[in-house]
C-alpha positions in Angstrom: 108.8 -66.7 77.6 109.0 -66.2 73.9 107.4 -63.6 71.7 104.7 -66.0 70.7 103.6 -66.8 74.1 100.4 -65.1 74.8 99.8 -63.3 78.0 98.2 -65.3 80.8 94.4 -65.7 80.5 93.8 -64.0 83.8 95.4 -60.7 82.7 92.8 -58.1 81.7 92.9 -56.6 78.3 94.0 -53.3 79.7 97.1 -54.7 81.2 98.2 -56.9 78.2 100.3 -54.1 76.7 101.9 -53.4 80.0 102.8 -57.1 80.3 104.2 -57.1 76.8 106.2 -53.9 77.4 107.7 -55.4 80.5 108.9 -58.7 79.1 111.2 -57.0 76.5 113.5 -53.9 76.1 110.7 -51.6 75.1 112.3 -48.3 75.9 115.4 -49.3 74.1 113.6 -50.1 71.0 111.7 -46.9 71.2 114.8 -44.8 71.5 116.4 -46.8 68.6 113.3 -46.1 66.4 113.4 -42.4 67.3 117.2 -42.3 66.5 116.5 -43.6 63.0 114.1 -40.8 62.0 116.6 -37.8 62.2 119.4 -39.9 60.8 117.5 -41.0 57.7 115.5 -37.7 57.2 118.0 -34.9 57.6 120.2 -35.7 54.6 117.2 -35.4 52.3 115.3 -32.6 54.2 115.4 -28.8 53.8 115.1 -26.2 56.4 113.3 -23.0 55.6 114.1 -19.9 57.5 112.0 -17.2 56.2 113.0 -16.6 52.4 116.2 -18.8 53.0 116.3 -22.5 52.4 119.0 -24.6 53.9 119.7 -27.8 52.0 121.2 -30.4 54.3 121.9 -32.8 51.6 125.2 -34.7 51.7 127.1 -36.9 49.2 126.5 -39.9 51.6 122.7 -39.6 51.5 122.2 -43.2 50.6 124.4 -44.3 53.5 122.4 -42.2 55.9 119.2 -43.8 54.6 120.7 -47.3 55.0 121.7 -46.4 58.6 118.2 -45.1 59.3 116.5 -48.1 58.0 118.9 -50.4 59.9 118.2 -48.6 63.1 114.5 -48.9 62.6 114.8 -52.6 62.1 117.0 -53.1 65.1 114.4 -51.1 67.2 111.6 -53.5 66.0 114.0 -56.4 66.5 114.4 -55.4 70.2 110.6 -55.4 70.5 109.7 -58.6 68.9 112.8 -60.7 69.3 114.1 -59.9 72.8 116.6 -62.8 72.8 119.0 -60.9 70.4 118.8 -57.7 72.5 122.6 -57.6 73.2 123.5 -57.9 69.6 120.9 -55.4 68.6 122.2 -53.0 71.3 125.8 -53.3 70.1 124.8 -52.9 66.4 122.8 -49.8 67.3 125.6 -48.2 69.1 128.0 -48.9 66.1 125.5 -47.6 63.6 125.0 -44.5 65.9 128.8 -43.9 65.9 128.9 -44.5 62.0 126.2 -41.9 61.6 128.4 -39.1 62.7 130.4 -38.7 59.7 127.8 -40.1 57.2 124.5 -38.4 58.3 125.0 -34.7 59.2 126.9 -35.3 62.6 124.4 -38.2 63.4 121.3 -36.4 62.6 122.3 -33.2 64.3 123.5 -35.1 67.4 119.9 -35.9 68.2 119.9 -39.4 66.3 123.4 -40.2 67.6 122.4 -39.6 71.2 119.2 -41.5 70.9 121.1 -44.4 69.2 123.6 -44.6 72.0 121.0 -44.5 74.8 118.8 -47.1 73.0 121.7 -49.4 72.3 123.1 -49.1 75.8 119.6 -49.9 77.3 119.1 -52.8 75.1 122.5 -54.4 75.9 121.9 -53.8 79.6 118.4 -55.1 79.7 117.8 -58.5 81.4 114.4 -60.1 81.7 113.0 -60.4 85.2 113.3 -63.7 86.9 110.1 -65.8 86.8 107.7 -65.5 89.8 107.2 -68.8 91.7 103.6 -69.3 92.8 102.9 -71.5 95.7 99.4 -72.9 96.4 99.6 -72.7 100.2 100.6 -69.0 100.2 97.3 -67.2 100.3 98.5 -63.9 101.6 99.9 -60.6 100.1 103.6 -61.4 100.6 103.9 -60.4 104.3 105.1 -63.4 106.4 102.9 -62.4 109.3 99.8 -62.8 107.2 100.2 -66.6 106.8 99.3 -69.0 109.5 102.3 -70.4 111.4 104.8 -68.1 109.6 107.3 -66.8 112.2 110.8 -65.4 111.9 113.5 -67.8 113.0 116.7 -65.8 113.7 118.5 -68.9 114.9 117.9 -70.8 111.6 119.1 -67.9 109.7 122.4 -67.7 111.9 122.9 -71.5 111.4 122.5 -71.0 107.6 125.0 -68.2 107.5 127.5 -70.1 109.6 127.1 -73.3 107.4 127.7 -71.3 104.3 131.4 -71.2 104.8 132.6 -68.6 107.3 136.5 -69.1 107.2 138.1 -70.0 110.4 141.5 -68.4 111.5 144.7 -70.1 110.4 147.0 -72.0 112.8 150.1 -70.1 113.8 153.4 -71.8 112.9 155.2 -70.0 115.6 155.6 -66.7 117.4 156.4 -63.7 115.3 159.6 -62.0 116.1 161.0 -58.7 114.9 163.1 -60.3 112.2 160.5 -62.7 110.7 157.2 -60.6 111.3 155.1 -63.1 109.4 157.6 -63.4 106.7 158.1 -67.1 107.4 161.7 -67.0 106.3 161.1 -65.0 103.2 158.7 -67.7 101.7 155.3 -66.9 100.4 152.7 -68.2 103.0 149.7 -67.4 100.9 149.1 -71.1 100.3 
């Protein structure tokens, strides 16, 4: 499913956002966008404590702004182009690590942690396998609900045995105290 594919027509309007959210690394993108805010803002912001003003400006303010904008863009990329989620996740982690020396310890560690969490979630996210719909299955998923559905344990056992259960190897001769499966010092693995 691509980003251009609309939700199926039988999905109600209330569930469209839920379907959209489940088909992409939504939470990874949200954490990445949240990481961009403290990283980009703190080098330019001031903190006022009573009559005292703390200026958090650094010499690398432009670098922090660039990192913040890139993280925001990567968060949107995770949402709207989920095919590049692994690249976006790795780039998010790298930018989060670069933000430590550039942007006041990664936005006072908050932006750094959000970037690591968002990047890791994006790199680890995988789309759900497609659901196969059958016309003859008119039940809720329980095998006993369909007509003629029965559990055949013998068929399952035959399938497991046919899948390749290894048989014991033939013995070359009786093992003695001196050979004890050494076969004269040669490797018998093959």
